[in-house]
C-alpha positions in Angstrom: 56.1 50.5 96.3 53.7 49.1 98.9 50.1 50.2 99.4 49.5 48.2 102.6 47.6 45.4 100.8 50.2 42.7 101.3 48.2 40.9 104.0 45.0 40.5 101.9 44.2 36.9 100.9 42.1 35.8 98.0 39.6 34.4 100.5 39.2 37.8 102.2 38.9 39.5 98.8 36.2 37.0 97.7 34.2 37.6 101.0 34.5 41.4 100.5 33.2 41.1 96.9 30.3 38.9 98.1 29.3 41.5 100.6 29.4 44.2 98.0 27.3 42.1 95.7 24.7 41.4 98.4 24.5 45.1 99.4 24.1 46.1 95.7 21.4 43.5 95.2 19.5 44.6 98.3 19.7 48.2 97.1 18.2 47.4 93.7 15.5 45.3 95.3 14.4 48.0 97.7 14.6 50.6 95.0 12.4 48.6 92.6 10.0 47.7 95.4 9.6 51.4 96.2 8.8 52.2 92.6 6.3 49.3 92.3 2.7 50.1 91.6 0.4 50.2 94.6 -3.0 48.7 95.2 -5.8 50.8 93.6 -7.3 51.3 97.0 -5.4 52.5 100.1 -6.3 50.0 102.8 -4.8 48.9 106.1 -3.5 45.4 107.0 -7.1 44.2 107.5 -8.3 45.5 104.1 -10.1 48.5 105.5 -10.3 51.6 103.2 -9.8 55.1 104.4 -9.3 54.0 108.0 -12.9 52.9 108.4 -14.4 56.3 107.7 -17.6 56.7 105.7 -16.8 58.3 102.3 -20.5 59.3 101.8 -20.6 61.2 105.0 -18.1 63.7 103.7 -20.6 64.7 101.1 -23.8 64.4 103.1 -22.6 65.7 106.5 -19.6 67.7 105.5 -17.3 66.0 108.0 -15.5 62.7 108.5 -17.6 60.1 110.3 -16.4 56.7 111.4 -18.3 53.8 109.8 -19.9 50.9 111.7 -19.3 47.2 111.2 -22.9 46.5 110.4 -22.8 48.9 107.4 -20.0 47.4 105.5 -19.7 47.1 101.7 -16.8 45.4 99.9 -15.6 47.2 96.7 -12.3 46.9 94.8 -10.8 44.5 97.2 -11.4 46.7 100.2 -13.8 46.9 103.1 -15.7 50.2 103.2 -17.6 51.2 106.3 -20.5 53.5 106.6 -22.4 55.4 109.3 -25.8 54.2 108.0 -27.5 51.8 105.7 -28.5 54.7 103.5 -24.9 55.8 103.0 -23.8 52.2 102.3 -26.5 51.8 99.7 -25.7 55.1 98.1 -22.0 54.1 97.8 -22.9 50.6 96.5 -25.1 52.2 93.8 -22.4 54.8 92.7 -19.0 54.0 94.2 -17.1 56.2 91.8 -19.2 59.2 92.9 -18.2 58.8 96.6 -14.9 57.0 96.6 -11.9 59.3 97.3 -9.7 60.2 94.4 -6.4 58.5 93.8 -7.6 55.4 95.6 -7.8 57.2 99.0 -4.0 57.9 99.0 -2.7 61.4 99.9 -3.5 63.8 97.0 -0.4 65.8 97.7 1.8 62.8 97.5 0.2 61.5 94.3 0.7 64.9 92.7 4.4 64.6 93.6 4.7 61.1 92.1 4.4 58.8 95.2 1.8 57.6 97.6 1.3 58.2 101.3 -1.3 57.3 103.9 -4.0 59.7 104.9 -5.6 61.4 107.9 -9.4 61.2 107.5 -9.7 64.7 109.0 -7.5 66.2 106.2 -10.0 66.3 103.4 -11.7 68.5 100.8 -14.4 68.1 98.1 -13.5 69.7 94.9 -15.8 69.7 91.8 -17.8 66.9 93.5 -14.7 64.7 94.2 -13.3 63.7 97.6 -9.6 64.3 98.1 -7.7 63.2 101.2 -4.3 64.2 102.5 -1.6 62.8 104.8 -2.2 65.5 107.4 -3.7 69.0 107.9 -0.3 70.5 107.4 0.2 68.7 104.1 -3.4 69.7 103.1 -2.4 73.4 103.5 0.4 72.9 101.0 -2.0 71.1 98.6 -4.5 73.9 98.9 -1.9 76.4 97.7 -2.6 75.1 94.1 -5.5 72.7 94.1 -6.1 72.8 90.4 -2.5 72.3 89.6 -2.0 69.4 92.1 -5.2 67.7 90.9 -4.0 67.9 87.3 -0.5 66.5 88.3 -2.2 63.8 90.4 -4.4 62.8 87.5 -1.3 62.5 85.3 0.7 60.5 88.0 -2.0 58.2 89.3 -2.1 55.8 86.3 1.6 55.3 86.7 1.3 54.6 90.5 -1.7 52.4 90.6 -1.8 48.6 89.7 -5.2 48.8 88.0 
């Protein structure tokens, strides 16, 4: 009985096995990298937190305000920008009061066990804490159960962050 494998050489079989091994190794590497802990602050390639927006302005002005280069403060390995010296100094004095929760990653994503970038316009202050989301559409989903998603995010964050 022939299964059509009569023309396969040991060399071809070894090459095929090598390809399978490389693909399997890459799969495991990508999978483990995806599960790796993230930096405690969501920052861009240049080290800028929350896309250069002033975290204090959300509390004081009730809206996202782009920070300025001259009002920069470095904290937790990230560059934070502020609209004024007053906001910068308030943050420097009490960063935990003004910094966004979950390191500035999307609150919806963290509640679901992963991280995602944010849109500074998709925000909400809850119980004196700033939460950011990936988009306004995602924020609407998050707003469907804010207390539940905050609770789940608080449980997930320690597993996601490098701390």
